[in-house]
Each structure stands twice: as structure tokens, then as C-alpha cells.
N, C-alpha and C positions, 0 to 999 in steps of 0.2 A: 386355567389357560390365561395367558397374558393378553392384554388389550392390543389390538392391531393399530399401528400408526398409519393414517391415510397417506398415500403416496405423495400428495401435495405438501405434507409436513415433513417428509424425509429430507435430512441433510446428510450428504455423504461424509464419511470420516476418512482421514488419511490412514494408510497402512504402510508398513515397511517393505520396500522393494528389496530384492536380492542385492542390489547395488548399494544399499544403505540409504537411499533417498526415500523421502516420503512421497507417496503417490496417492492421489484421490481420483476415483473414477466418476466423472461428471459427463452427463449426456452421452454415455457410451464411449468416452475417450479418457485415456489415462493422462492426468495432468501432474507433472512432477513439481513439487513446491519447495525442494531443498533437502538438506540433511535431516534425516528423521530425528525428532526429539529436540531440535534447536528452537530458540525463541524467534529467530529470523524466519524459520520455516512456518511457525505458527502465524506470524504476520502475513506471510505470503498466502497461506491457506485461507486466512480470514478475508483477504482481498479477493482471492479467486472465487470463494463461495459467495461472498457478498455481492460481487458483480454478477455472478451466475443467477442468483436470486433476483437481483434488480432487473436483469434482462429477461425475466420470465422463464428462468431455468434453461437458458441457452448459453453457449459459450461465445465469447467475443471473437472477432476475426483474428487470424494468426498475426504474430508480430513480424515486422519487416524493417523497422527504422531504428533511430537512435534511442538508446535506453534513457529512461527518466533521470537516472543518477548523473549522466553526462550533461543533461540540460541544467540540472540543479547546480552542478559544479561550475558551469559557465556563468550562471546567474550569480552564484556566491562570489566568484572572482570579480565580477562587475560591482557587486554590492560593497565588497571590501575596499575597492578603489573609490567608489562614489560617495559612500556615507562616511565622510571625514570632516572634521572641524577645520577651521582655517589654519590651525597649527599642525595639521596632519594626523591628529589623534582620532581614532575611530569614534563614531557617535554611538549612542545607546540603541539606535535603530538596528544595528547588527545583531544584537542579542534577540530582538523580536523576530528578525528574519530567520536566524538560526532555529529558533523555537518553532516557527511556522514550517520550515523545510524538513525538519526531523520526521514528522509523521508521513510526509509525502515519500521520503526516501525509504522509510521502514515498510510501507505498504506497497510501493510501486517502483522502487529503485531499479530493478532489473526489467521492468515492463517497457514496452515500446511507447515512446513519448507521443507518437502519432495516435495511439489508441487511448490516451488519457482523455477522458471525456467527462461530462457532467456527473455520470454515475460514480466515476472514480473520485471526483471532487467531493461528492456526498459522503463517500466512505472516509475520505481524509477528514472532513468536518466532524463526522461521528467520532473518529479516533481522537481528534483534538478536544472535543467535548469530554470524552471519556478520560483523557489525560489531564483535564482541568485547565485547558488552554483557551477556553471560551470566555468571551466578555472582556471588559476593560480591567478586571481585577485578577487576571491569571497570575500564577506564581512563577 
């Protein structure tokens, strides 16, 4: 007989809903994380489960505000105008900003910006480290 996994070590896995969406049952609630089998869905699943674990296996409050991707777009538009050389050419800072925003959008693009907290930031930092974007010598 196989070894039993203690309930505190259990991580719920996504399953395929009849709609074609990936759904994961967390804390007694179904959480839809996107189209089953896509890379974007895996990112959303990682974010949902990571936050659930960080919150002591409880779900965050429901979303009600502006999505993170809209906030990122507004900031990107500002950065494109602001980070310019005197001759109007973009500075190299834009490359760094784009690299920093990419994991935020991948993990939390559709999430409520008001709910983006220190736990979400920790998940983004972990992703950046995993992607090799940490430290002054990132590629």
C-alpha cells in the first residue's frame, strides 16, 4: 500500500472542466485559471496556489477593481515617454523596465490590482530569480 500524504502537504492539481477551462478546487471553491493545457494557465495556477499557500491555505478576497495589466500598460506608456535621451531616442532603461514587468503580467495580469500585495510581490521576485533576472548581471 502506498504512503499517505499528510493533508498539510497536499497541493491541489488543476483538472479540465467541461467548458475547456482548467479548474482547481481550493478551500472548497472552484478557481478557474484559464484554458486547460496552456502556458498562461500554468502561470495563473502557479500564482493562485502560491498565494493560497502563503496565506495559510486560504483564498484571497474577491476581485473588484482594475486589472494589473491595465496598470502595467499605463506605467509602460509613461515610461516610454519619460525615459528618453535629449534627442528623443529611448534610453536603455526601457529594456530593464520591460524585463521587470513581464513576470508581473505573466503571473498577475488579469488579477485585481488592489489585491496585489507583498505576497504577490514575493511570487514575482521568485519568478524573476527563476528566470535569471536577479542581480546586476541578468541577461
